[in-house]
N, C-alpha and C positions, 0 to 999 in steps of 0.2 A: 831396681834398675835392670840387673838383666833380663827379666824376661820380656822388658821394653827393648833393651839391645836386641837380644834375640828375635823378637817378633820382627824388628824392623830390618833386621841384616838376611832373615832367611832369604826373601825375594832377590836380592843381590845377589849372596853368595851361589844363592843357586842357576840365576842367568849366568855366570860369571862359570860356571862350570859346565854346562848345558852350550854353550858360547865355544868352550875348549874341547869338546866330545866330537869324537867323530860322525859326520854325519848317517853313515849305515847301523849304527848300534840304536835303534830306535828302543830297543825293549830298558839297555841301561837307560840313557835319555827320557825315558816316560818313570823309570821307577826315579828319578832324582828329581824331575818333573813333581811328582807326586808325594814324596818325602818333605823339597821343600814347600811347598804348596801346604801340606798338613803342620811343617813344622809353624809358618805363620800362623795359621789359624787356633792351634794350639797355645801359644803364647801371647797372642792376642786375649784369647780366651783368659791366660792368669791374669794379663794384664787387667783387663774389664774386671775381672771378681777384686782384685785388689783394689779399685779406685770405687766400685761400688760398697766396699767394706772399709771407707772412709782414708786407706792408706796413701799417702804422697809416693809416688813415682814419678820421677823429672830428671833429665837430662838439657842442661845448658851449657852455654860457651858462649863464642863472638866469632863474629862473622864480618871483618872489614870494619872492625870500629863499633857495628851493632850486633846488640843482645840478642840471641836466640836462648828459644826453650823449648825443650817437648819434653811436655807435661801433661796427660791425657783427663780430663773434670770428665763426668758422665754422659756429655754429647758425642766429646771423640771416642770414647769409649763402645757406646754405640753404634758408631760408625765403623769401626775397625771392627766390628762384631760382625757387621753386614758385609762389611767388604771381604773379611779373609775368610769367611763360612761360604761367601757363593763363590769362591776364586776356587778353591778347592773343586767345590762341582763344574766349574767353567775347565778345570783343568783336564779333569775324569772326561766328561765330554767331548774335550778336542781331541783325545789321546784316537777315540772314534770318527770326529769330523775329519780329525787332518790324514788321517792313517795315511791317503793317499794322493795327499800335495805336496805340494815343492813348499823349497825353504822356511820345511822344518826346525832347524836348527835355530835359525833367526825370528822364526814364530815364537816359539818357547822359549829364546832368551829374554824377550821384551817384554811376553806375559809377564815371566817372572818377576821381572826389574820395575816393572808398571806396580807390582803387587805392593815393594817397598815402598814407592813411592807414594802411593795409598794411602796405606798407612802412616807415613810421615804427615799428607794432611789431617789426617784424623787424632794424629795424636800430639798435634802443633799447640804448644802452650803460649807464643805471643806472636802478631803478626809478620815479623821477620820471619820465623818458621814457617807460617804457612806460606806466606809468600813467595818463599825459596821453591818449597817442595809441590804448590802451585805450578809453578812455573815449570820445575821438571816432567810434573805430569805431563805437558802437552808436548813435550820434544821425547819422553820413553812413548807413551800412547802414537806416535806419529808413525812409525814403522809398520804398527798393526794396521791402519789405519791405510794405507797403501800396498799393507801386503800383496797384491794381485800385480801389481805395478802395471798395471793398464793404461791407458790414457785417459781413462775415467776416475780409477783410484789414484792418478798423481793430482789431477784437479779436482778431487774430494780434499784429497791431504792440504794442498795448497789453501782452497776454502778453511779448511781445521786452523791451520796456523796461522791465518790471517786473523778470523777470528777471536781465537786463542788471544795470541799478542795485543789485538786493538784491547782484550778485554782487561788484561794483565798491565796494561800500560795508563788505566784509568785505574786499576787498586793500587798502584805504585804511589802513582800522582794523590790519593788519598789516602794513603800509611803516611808519608810524607807530612800532608797536612796534620793529620789526627798527631803524631810526633813531637809536632812544632806547637800546636794548642795543648797537648794532653803530658808530653814530655815522658809517657811509658806507653808502650804496646803490648804487657802482658793480660793475660787473660785472665790470671787468678789475684784476687782482692777484690771483684767487683766491676761492672760496667768502666772501659778507659775513659768515657767523657763524662765520668757522671758529674753532676754539676760546672759540669760547661756551656755552658748558653752563650754561643756566638751567633751572630748574626747569619753565618753562612754554612751552618749547620743542615740543612736542608738540603745544600748543593752537596755537601761531603756525602750526606747519606746516597745522594744521586751517584756519585761518582763510584761509591762502592756497590751498590746494589746494581750497575749497570756493568760493570768490570767482572760482577762476580755472576750476574745473569747471564753471558755468554754461555756459559756451561751449564747454567742450570736453564738455557733454554727459551726465557723469557720472550716473547714475541713482544719487538719483532726484531729478537737477537738470534734468532732461530735457527736459521738457515744451511747452516752447517750440518746442522744433527741430522736433515735424512740424506744429504750425498755423502755421509759418512756409511751410511748400510753399502758402501758397495764392500766393505771388510769383511771378512769372515765371519759366518756368522755368532762363535763363542767371544768375540770379539766385540761383537754387536751387544751381544749380551748384557756384558761387561761395561760398553761403554753407557748404554741405555739404563741400566740398571744398579753401579756400582760407582766405577771408577770416575770417569771424568764431569759427568754429569752431578753426581752425587759433589763432587767435590768444589760445582758450584753452588747448589743447596745450601751444603756445609759452610760453603764461605756465607751466603746471606743469615742463616741463621745464626752466627757468630758476630756477624757484624749488628745487626737486631737486637741480641742481648747481650754479648760479650765486648763490646765498640760502645753503643749509644745506651744502651740500656733501656725495659720495657717504658720504664717512670718518663725517659728523656725524648723515646720514641714518640709516644703517646703527643708533645707538647710540638712535633712539627710538621707543617702544614704538609708537605710530601709523604711523608707517614701515612696521611690518613686517604690518598691516594692510590699506596701500592694493594691492598686487598681488592680492588676493582682491575687492576692491572693482572692481578693474579685471575681473577673470575675469570678478566677478555679472553684472557691466553687458554683456561680452560675448555672453554666454550665453543671457542676457534679452532682450538687443536682437534680437541674429539671431532668434529663438525667435517672438518678437513683428512680425518682420519677415515670416517665412512664412506669419501669419495675416491679414497687408491685402492688403487686395484691388485699392487704387487703386494702381497703379503707383509713383506719388510720395512716397505714403505708406511704401509698402513698402521704399522707396530712402531714407528718411527715417530708419526705426528701426534701416536694415541701416547706415547712417553712426554713430549711434550706438554700434553694436556695434564697428566697426571705427576708431574715434578712441580704442575703451580698449585696440587690440592695441600702439599706439603708447606709452601711458601704462602698461601692463604689462611693454615693453620699460624705459622708464625706471627703474619702480619695483620693477627688477633690485637695480638697483643696480651691474650687471657690465657689464665695456665691449659683449661678446658681443650683451646685450641692447637697450642704447643703439644698437649698430649694427644690430640688428633693426628700433629705433625709425626708425630714421633714414630707413633702407631705407624700412619702409613709408610715411611721410611723402611720399616721391617716389613712390613705388608706388601706392598707394594713392588720389592725388589724380589722377593719369590714369586710372585705372580709373574710379571715382565719376564723374568728369567727362564721358569718355564716358556712362558708362550715365544720365545723367542728360540728354545730350543727345538720345541716343537717343528717351528717356522723351517729351522736346519735341516731336520730330520728329513720333513716334508719337500725339500727340494733335493736331498740328498739320495730319497730315496726311489721318488716319481719323476723327480727332474722338474714339477710343479712349482712356480713361485709367485701365480698369481691366482685370486682368491678365486673369479670367474671361470676357471679352468680344472676345480679342484674337485667337480662331481667325482663320488665314488673312491676319493681319497682315502673316507672314513673306512670303507669295507675293507681294504688293504694294508690302512695301520690303525686299526682300532683301537690300542694301547694310546699314541700318541695322540689320535684326535679327540682321546677318551679325557688327556690333563688337560688338551686344549680347551676343551668345554669346562674342565674346573679352574681353571683360571679366567676363562670368560666369563664364569659366574661370581668372578671376583674383582675382577674390574668391573664390574656393573654395579657392586658394594654389596651382592645378598650373599644372605646366612647359607650356608653354615661355613661361608668362609673370612679368613682377618679381615679383611679393606671393609668389612659389615663396621665392626669397632672402630675403626679409625675415622670412617664415614659420619657414623655419630657422635664422634666428640669434635670434631672438625665443626659440625650441623649448633651443637651446644654453644660450642666458643665464639662461632661466629654472634650467636643468638645474644650470648652473655656479654660480646661486645657491643651489642645495640646493632647490628645490622643483618638483621634476618632474611632482606633479600639475598646475601650469602649461603643460605641456608637451602633456597629455590636453586640456584647456581648450581648449588652439589645434587638436589634431587633432578633437574634438568640435565645436567650431564652424565648421568645415572642411565635416563631413558635415553641418550643419545649414542652411551657405551653398549646396552642392549643391542639399537642399530647397528652396530658397529662390528658387534662379535658373534651373535646368535644366528644370522643369514651363512655366515660365516661356518659354523658348525652343521646347518642345516643344510647348506651346499653340498658340503664334504660328506654326509650321508645321502645323497640321493643319487638318484641311477642306480642299474642294476649292480647288485652285491655280486663280486668277484673275490673268490677263494685264492689268498698270495701267503707268498714264505717272504715279504717284504720286510717284515719286520725280524725274522731269523739272521742269526751270526752275529761272531763277536762284536765287531765292529759297530754296528745298530744297535746292540745291546749297552753298549759303552757310552752311545749317546740317551739313551731310553732310559738306562738306567737311573741317572740323577735327575731327567725331566720327571719320571714318574713321584720320587723321593722328593725333589723339591711340592709337587703336589698336592703330596699325603701331609707335608709340613704346613702348609697355605691352609688346609682341612685343620689339620689335630690345632693350631694356633686361635683359628676360628670356633673351635668348640672348647678350647680351653687357653683364653685371652692371657688368664693370668699368669702363665707359665711367660709370659715378657714385660707383664705390668711392671715389677719390682725397678726393672733398666727404664722403662719409661720415666716410672715416678721419681724416679734419682734425677734424671734431669730436666724437668718440673721443677722440682723441689730445689735444684742448683739455679735455677734463676728466676724462683718467688720466694 
């Protein structure tokens, strides 16, 4: 229990310390951010080790007469590992990216607090705790979205709040109905609604999927996501690869396997439509991405597509499909953070934000574009990158579930991904070779180091997928 408390409290305690520190003391503040980000990661790993070993880790209580609990299972442990590990990379990257920017104390305060709230989502043991932390995440990340305080940022923040609270309203209604029908909201002990065959179950599923689908960016609930690109690049990386969007995806996984269960889901008419909604989002999202000239917007629409890969695997209701979904949660997050980090370095060091103007950038930023190229191959699903394995199991799950056209959707999306990213890399290395010291200096080194390291991790997992297999298998065994 102590490890769970320390993991959850690291971000909040660190954020409060940063909030009380003088603005001018940059080195001490960065040290505090580094220590508490690392603490959150270390204790999250300790919690995950205990969960995978079969130990019970739980904190419980009451809130307004409703029982809540923090009791991570293998799915929550995997999400916690992804979030806490990538948060440390984003913190180090931020030291370079934010070095010459304003409102750094506010930025780091809410960055750390958001870490704790995200881990609260991951480690939730019932729907009450999940809902509370899910709502808190909206408000904790809002100051990061509007960090620039420009009219465009405030507008994007308003859209983010409107979409998020609307989705949360649908979730709250669904939770009330679930409690009335089942009298229980705990994830432990099997699906909450097991054996509860009622006429309105498809409508209940629609409320849950619609509510969590806002943050998961299922089309047409995705419009807040491209607007949120006004945020600083490290925030965009966390929003699009870890905190906000994964909390939505995680919520849907919880609904499918912890609230309804794969057997009950197989009996619902609406559940049979969900894989095709995910397939539509996969194809349309990446198709729109190819039309975006601003690199961060291209990555935003591409994110919308990639998140639905995870949902597609979950909606197959097959062990192989869920295997692919969890593998993609791990693999996609490392690659997408790498791509956003590269976009930030390009914008900061050259001033270029549009793909059409990136000619020659590769010669001045060779290491950055090498990392971008590696991550691009991963997004296509090519060996030896880690996403090859997730897409393989997603296709295997689709065929096992009797929906072989979904495998063709995954192949088609891979081709469109190639059209989305390969021309960007080719453009960057076109034009006259010009020697430059653009990648020199301490500030860019702090941004480049985590970027290169994440690209290397993606290659390592692709070459040795067995390193994450035990965690993935633990999740599948838990639900099947």
